[in-house]
N, C-alpha and C positions, 0 to 999 in steps of 0.2 A: 504494500500500500504506500509506504514511504517513497519507494522508487517511482511509482506512478505519479505521485504528487510532485516529486522533484522534476520529472520530465515535463509534466504539465506546466509548471511554473517556468521552466527553462524555455519551453515553446512559446508561451505568452510573452516572455521577455524578448525573445528573438523577433517575434512578430511586431511588437511595439517599437523596437529599435529600428527595424526595416522601414516602418511607416514614417518615423521621424527622419530617417536619412533620405526619404524620397521627397521631402519638402523642396519645392522649387526655389531657386535663388531669387532674391528681390529684383524685380524688374526696374531698371533705371530708365526713366522717361527722358528722351532727348528733346530739349526745348531750344528754341531760338531766343536770342537776347531780345529781339523785337517783340516776341510774344510775351515774355515775362514782363517787359516794361510797358506793355499796352494797358490801357485803363480797364479793359474787360477781362484780363487774365485772373483766374481764380486757382490758387494753389491747392491741390488735393492732398498734399503730404507725400512722404517717401523721398527716395533719392532721385535727383535729376542730373542731367548732363548738359552743360552749357559750353558753347564755343565762342571765342572772341579774341580780340587783340588786347594784349596787356598794355594798358595805358600808363600804369604806374605801379611800382612795388615800393612799399615803405622802406626807406633807406636805413632807419634806425633798428628795426627789429626783423623786418621781412615777414611779419605775421599777418599782413594784409596787403591786398593788391586790388586794383580796379581793372576790369575788362570791359570793353565797349567798342563803340564805333568811333574811330579817330576823327571822322568828319563831323560828328555831332557830339559835343561834349556832354549833352544832357542824356545821351544814350549810353549809360554805364551802370555797372553793378559792383558793389564792394564785396570782396571775397576774403574771408578770414581762414586762418589755419585751424586745424583740429588737433587732437592728440596723436593723430596718425601722420601729421606733417609738421616738422619742426619750424620751417620757414620757407618762403618763396625766394628763389635766387633772383638777385637784382638784374641779372642778364636776361630775364624773361621779357623785360620791357621792349616793346616793339615787335614781339613775336606773337603768333597765333597759338592759343592753347585750348585744350579741352579740359574742363573741370567737372568732377563728380562730387556731389554733396547734397546738403539739405538747405532749403530756403527758409528764411525767417521773414515774416511780414510785419511791417509797421504801418498802421493805418493813420493817414494824415487827413484829419477832418477840418471843418471850418474853425473849430475851437483851437486846434493846433496852429492854423494859419494866423488867427487873430493874436495868439500868444507870441508867435514869431514876430509879427508886425510890432507889437508892443516892445519886445526886446530890442529890435532894431532902432525904434524911435528913442528908447531910453539910452541906448549906447550913443546915438547921435547927439543927444542933449549933453552928455558928458564930454564929448569931443568939441562941442560948441561951433566948430567951423563946418559948414555944409559941404559935403564931399560928393564926388561922383559915385563913390562906392555906396553911399546911402541911397542915392537915386536908383542905382542898379539893383540893390537889394530890395527896394520897395517895388520895383517892376517885377522882380521874381516872385514876391509875395502876392502881388495882384494876379500874376499868371497862375500861381498855385490856387488861389481862391477861385478863379474862373474855371480851372480844371475840376476842382472839387464840386462846384455848382453844376457843372455839365455832366458829372459822373452819375450814372444810374444807381451806384451803390451809396452815394452820399459821402464818399471819401475816396482818397487816392491811396493805392498800396505802394509802399516803398519796400523793395526786397533787398536783403543781403543774403550771402551764402556762406555756409561753413563747409569747407572742402575736406574731403577724405582722400582724394587723389587728384592728380593733374598730369598732363603730358603735353609736350610741345608738338605742334602739328607741322 
């Protein structure tokens, strides 16, 4: 009886182990930068792959970089290292890369835009001399407010990425 019970338990263990080993690997969704940066993109979770030109690698730590469209400075996404990547090499700047990781969404709503506008105005008061930078910053805030108002979601999503792997293309 003990032998039968032992073999029964061993068989169950073997079957369960085989079922767990058959789990498919996580599918990595390949996305374009334009799609992620569009106002109607909704992130469903999981790992994604993005390709783009490396516009900048942080010179101090190498722990973050921007990939994007060199012809449009607004079309970029910030990428952070994870525990699987110690740093991004500075020589990646100007090269095309493929990055796999997870996205983080920050929701920019009208409250966020109003707070940003107040901060810019307060900073301008401290400097007392009216600058072109102030006017440029205010134009960016107005553009942001317009995009938020035109968004069907009532907010604009700003995405960053935490990379688990990357490669030069």
